[in-house]
C-alpha positions as CSV (number, residue, x, y, z in Angstrom):
1,M,67.2,-195.3,71.4
2,K,71.0,-197.4,72.2
3,N,71.4,-199.7,70.2
4,I,70.0,-197.9,66.7
5,T,72.6,-199.2,63.7
6,I,74.6,-196.7,61.1
7,Q,73.1,-199.2,58.6
8,Q,69.9,-198.2,60.2
9,M,70.3,-194.4,60.4
10,R,72.1,-194.7,57.0
11,A,69.0,-197.0,55.3
12,L,66.9,-193.8,56.6
13,V,69.4,-190.6,54.9
14,C,69.1,-193.0,52.1
15,L,65.6,-193.4,52.1
16,A,64.5,-189.6,52.0
17,E,67.1,-188.8,49.3
18,E,64.9,-191.6,47.0
19,R,61.7,-191.6,48.1
20,S,61.6,-195.3,47.2
21,F,62.5,-198.4,49.1
22,S,63.4,-199.8,45.6
23,R,65.5,-197.3,44.8
24,A,67.0,-196.9,47.7
25,A,68.1,-200.3,48.1
26,R,69.3,-200.8,44.9
27,K,72.0,-197.4,46.0
28,M,72.9,-198.9,49.1
29,Y,73.5,-203.1,47.9
30,L,70.2,-204.6,49.2
31,T,67.2,-205.4,48.5
32,Q,64.3,-204.2,48.8
33,P,63.1,-206.6,52.5
34,S,66.4,-206.2,53.3
35,I,66.4,-201.8,53.6
36,T,62.2,-202.3,54.4
37,K,63.2,-204.4,57.7
38,H,66.2,-201.4,58.7
39,I,63.6,-199.3,59.0
40,K,61.1,-201.3,60.8
41,N,64.1,-202.1,63.6
42,L,64.9,-198.5,63.2
43,E,61.3,-197.8,63.8
44,E,60.4,-199.9,66.7
45,E,63.5,-198.6,68.6
46,A,62.7,-194.8,68.3
47,G,58.9,-196.0,69.5
48,V,57.7,-193.7,66.7
49,P,57.0,-194.2,62.8
50,L,59.8,-192.2,60.6
51,V,58.2,-193.0,57.1
52,D,54.5,-192.7,55.8
53,R,53.8,-194.9,53.1
54,K,50.0,-193.4,52.9
55,S,51.1,-191.2,50.0
56,G,51.7,-192.2,46.7
57,E,55.8,-191.4,47.4
58,I,57.1,-192.0,50.3
59,S,58.4,-189.5,52.8
60,L,59.2,-188.4,56.3
61,T,57.3,-188.3,59.7
62,P,57.9,-185.3,61.7
63,E,60.4,-187.8,63.9
64,G,61.8,-189.0,61.0
65,K,62.9,-185.9,59.6
66,I,64.7,-185.7,62.9
67,L,66.5,-188.4,63.4
68,C,67.4,-187.8,58.9
69,E,68.9,-184.5,60.1
70,S,70.9,-186.2,63.0
71,A,71.8,-189.3,61.0
72,K,73.4,-186.7,58.7
73,R,75.5,-184.9,61.6
74,V,76.7,-188.8,62.6
75,F,78.0,-188.9,59.1
76,G,79.4,-186.0,58.8
77,L,81.6,-186.7,62.1
78,I,82.8,-189.9,60.4
79,D,83.8,-188.3,57.7
80,D,85.6,-185.8,59.5
81,T,87.5,-188.6,62.1
82,G,88.4,-190.5,58.7
83,E,89.9,-187.4,57.0
84,K,91.8,-186.7,60.5
85,I,93.3,-190.0,60.8
86,A,94.3,-190.5,57.0
87,R,96.2,-187.0,58.3
88,M,97.9,-188.9,61.1
89,K,98.6,-191.7,58.7
90,K,100.4,-190.0,55.6
91,Y,101.7,-187.0,58.3
92,E,102.9,-185.8,61.1
93,S,100.8,-184.5,63.6
94,G,97.9,-185.3,65.8
95,D,97.5,-185.2,69.7
96,I,98.4,-186.7,73.0
97,S,97.4,-187.1,75.6
98,I,100.7,-188.2,79.0
99,A,100.1,-188.5,81.8
100,A,102.7,-187.8,84.2
101,S,103.8,-187.7,87.3
102,T,105.3,-185.3,89.4
103,I,109.1,-184.7,88.8
104,P,109.2,-186.4,85.0
105,A,106.1,-183.5,84.8
106,T,107.3,-181.1,86.4
107,Y,111.3,-181.5,86.3
108,I,111.9,-183.2,82.5
109,L,109.1,-183.0,80.3
110,P,108.9,-179.1,79.7
111,H,112.7,-179.3,78.4
112,A,112.1,-182.1,76.3
113,L,109.1,-181.1,75.1
114,S,110.1,-177.4,74.2
115,K,112.6,-179.6,72.6
116,F,110.8,-182.3,70.8
117,R,107.8,-178.7,69.7
118,G,110.8,-177.2,67.7
119,R,110.9,-180.3,65.8
120,H,107.6,-181.4,65.6
121,K,105.0,-178.4,65.7
122,G,101.9,-180.1,63.7
123,I,101.9,-182.5,67.4
124,H,100.0,-181.0,70.1
125,C,101.4,-182.6,73.7
126,H,98.8,-182.5,76.7
127,V,100.0,-183.5,79.7
128,K,98.2,-184.6,83.1
129,T,100.8,-184.5,86.4
130,N,99.5,-186.9,89.2
131,D,101.4,-189.4,91.3
132,S,102.3,-192.2,89.7
133,D,99.7,-194.9,91.1
134,I,97.1,-192.1,89.4
135,T,99.1,-192.1,86.8
136,L,99.3,-195.6,86.1
137,D,95.7,-195.8,86.7
138,M,95.1,-193.6,83.6
139,I,96.9,-195.3,80.9
140,L,95.0,-198.8,81.9
141,N,91.7,-196.4,82.6
142,D,92.6,-194.8,78.4
143,E,91.9,-191.6,80.3
144,A,96.1,-191.1,78.6
145,E,98.0,-192.2,76.2
146,I,100.8,-192.3,77.3
147,G,102.5,-192.1,81.0
148,F,105.2,-191.7,82.6
149,I,106.9,-192.7,85.7
150,G,109.2,-192.7,88.7
151,R,109.7,-196.4,88.8
152,E,109.7,-199.8,87.2
153,V,106.1,-201.7,86.1
154,A,105.3,-205.3,84.4
155,G,102.3,-206.7,83.4
156,R,100.7,-208.1,80.1
157,K,98.5,-204.8,79.7
158,L,102.0,-202.6,79.9
159,H,104.4,-202.0,78.0
160,A,107.3,-200.3,79.8
161,E,110.3,-198.7,79.4
162,S,112.9,-197.9,81.6
163,L,114.3,-194.4,80.0
164,W,116.4,-192.1,82.5
165,R,118.5,-192.3,85.5
166,D,117.3,-190.7,88.9
167,T,118.9,-189.9,92.1
168,L,117.7,-189.9,94.8
169,V,119.6,-187.3,97.7
170,L,119.0,-185.9,101.5
171,V,118.5,-182.0,101.0
172,V,118.9,-179.6,104.0
173,P,118.4,-175.6,103.9
174,A,121.2,-173.6,103.6
175,S,121.1,-172.7,107.1
176,H,121.2,-176.5,108.2
177,K,123.6,-178.0,110.6
178,W,124.7,-180.9,108.3
179,S,124.8,-177.9,105.0
180,G,128.6,-178.2,105.3
181,R,129.3,-181.4,106.7
182,G,130.7,-184.1,105.2
183,K,128.7,-188.0,105.4
184,V,126.0,-187.7,107.7
185,S,124.5,-191.7,108.6
186,L,120.8,-192.7,108.5
187,D,120.5,-193.3,112.2
188,E,120.9,-189.2,112.3
189,V,118.5,-188.3,109.5
190,S,115.5,-191.0,110.5
191,T,116.0,-188.8,114.4
192,E,115.6,-185.1,112.0
193,P,112.6,-183.8,111.7
194,F,111.3,-185.1,108.1
195,V,109.1,-184.4,105.4
196,S,108.3,-186.8,103.5
197,R,106.2,-186.9,100.2
198,E,102.7,-188.9,99.8
199,R,101.0,-192.1,99.6
200,G,101.1,-193.2,96.1
201,S,104.2,-191.1,95.2
202,A,106.7,-192.8,93.4
203,T,109.9,-190.9,95.1
204,R,108.3,-192.4,98.4
205,K,107.6,-196.3,97.1
206,V,111.4,-196.3,96.2
207,L,112.9,-194.4,99.3
208,E,110.6,-196.8,101.7
209,E,111.6,-199.8,99.2
210,Y,115.5,-199.4,99.6
211,L,115.2,-199.2,103.4
212,R,113.1,-202.3,103.6
213,K,116.2,-204.2,100.9
214,N,119.1,-202.4,102.5
215,T,119.1,-201.0,106.5
216,N,116.4,-202.0,109.5
217,L,114.6,-198.7,109.1
218,S,111.3,-198.2,107.7
219,L,110.3,-194.5,106.8
220,S,107.2,-195.4,110.2
221,E,109.8,-194.5,112.2
222,F,111.6,-191.5,110.8
223,N,110.1,-188.6,112.5
224,I,108.1,-187.2,109.9
225,V,106.7,-184.0,110.3
226,C,104.6,-183.2,107.0
227,E,103.5,-185.0,103.9
228,L,103.0,-183.2,101.1
229,G,101.5,-183.9,97.6
230,S,104.7,-182.2,95.3
231,S,108.1,-182.4,94.9
232,E,108.1,-178.4,95.2
233,A,106.2,-178.7,98.3
234,V,108.9,-180.7,99.3
235,K,111.5,-178.0,98.8
236,E,109.1,-175.2,100.1
237,A,108.7,-176.5,103.0
238,V,112.9,-177.5,103.5
239,L,113.9,-173.6,102.3
240,A,111.2,-172.8,105.5
241,G,113.1,-174.9,107.8
242,L,110.3,-177.3,108.5
243,G,112.6,-180.4,108.3
244,V,115.1,-182.3,105.5
245,S,114.0,-184.5,102.8
246,I,115.2,-186.7,100.8
247,I,113.3,-186.7,96.8
248,S,115.5,-187.0,93.4
249,I,118.2,-184.7,92.4
250,H,116.1,-183.2,89.0
251,A,113.8,-181.0,91.3
252,I,116.7,-179.2,92.7
253,G,119.0,-177.6,90.3
254,R,118.3,-174.1,90.4
255,E,118.4,-174.3,94.6
256,I,121.8,-175.6,94.2
257,E,123.2,-174.1,91.8
258,S,122.0,-170.4,93.9
259,G,123.4,-172.1,97.6
260,L,119.0,-172.2,98.7
261,L,120.2,-176.1,99.4
262,F,122.4,-178.1,99.7
263,T,122.4,-181.9,99.7
264,A,124.1,-184.1,102.0
265,P,125.3,-187.1,101.3
266,I,124.1,-190.3,103.4
267,E,127.2,-192.6,104.4
268,N,126.3,-195.8,103.0
269,C,123.5,-195.4,100.6
270,S,122.7,-194.8,97.4
271,I,119.1,-194.3,96.2
272,E,118.6,-194.6,92.6
273,R,115.6,-195.3,90.2
274,N,115.0,-195.1,86.6
275,F,112.1,-193.0,85.2
276,C,109.9,-194.9,82.4
277,V,107.4,-194.5,79.5
278,I,103.9,-196.4,79.8
279,Y,101.9,-197.2,77.7
280,K,99.3,-199.9,76.4
281,A,100.2,-202.9,74.9
282,R,98.6,-204.7,72.3
283,V,98.1,-200.6,71.3
284,G,98.1,-200.0,67.3
285,L,100.2,-196.8,68.1
286,M,99.4,-193.6,65.1
287,K,102.8,-192.1,63.1
288,H,102.7,-189.3,66.2
289,H,102.4,-191.7,68.8
290,R,105.9,-193.7,67.6
291,V,107.9,-190.0,66.3
292,F,106.7,-189.6,70.4
293,L,108.5,-192.3,71.7
294,D,111.8,-192.2,69.0
295,F,112.0,-188.1,70.9
296,I,111.5,-189.8,74.0
297,R,114.4,-191.9,74.0
298,N,117.1,-190.5,72.5
299,Y,116.0,-187.6,75.0
300,E,119.1,-187.1,77.1
301,L,118.8,-185.0,80.4
302,D,121.2,-182.2,80.5
303,A,123.6,-180.3,83.4
304,R,120.4,-179.4,85.1
305,H,118.3,-182.1,85.3
306,G,121.7,-183.6,86.9
307,K,123.3,-185.8,84.2
């Protein structure tokens, strides 16, 4: 029954209410042959008679009654959807599906959404956390409406805007030999036990790109002892003494303040990037989407985020 149309279902419901092809046709502003054809096509698609034409007055068969009730529920859902859309257009309310890579999802969006919620209580945001590659795919595949990733992207299918600046820093535990030292060379970093983010992570890609463009080293030459799927896991590994790492400054605010972790400057090395908001191009944004985007464009990171 995949080919049943809305018009065919409306014809069946109208016929059930009017009990006459001629009256149903007038109510739907159709000719009688047109509504007769709609019912005939619907019966062919269903594979059973839907209308009992033998008695003096038109009535529905048991199968026709089942389909008629289902059609009424469909029309009820359509009407309800239309009312919700109308309310969204008029008022600042609605749901937003967000996909975000781990740094924005863990360290930036919770603070931003708290402030946003205080101003716009009718807009509900639902965040899914993945790496940047999966976040990008979710936007392209319509699994989320708005995305946040840790690298810039280009393409006609996506609209991308740079939002917040980020710096990748070398982080070591308080007990490490570099915690009270000045600058460390990149060669030293490459030989030290190193905890890396997983493949697909924007943090890892930014680091790899920096090494490729600015040094004679590659990440594959580092003494990688572990690859982990989140900055939280990387921090825990560094705190446990598994190795050092290069991660976002936004991820280590509390640990730096408490003295659990230290940043060690890398000589002649500055690794920066932008966090971007992305959404599909040529998709009409509703009012609550525009309200959220306007807020997020003007949201400034506080000191906890490393500003």
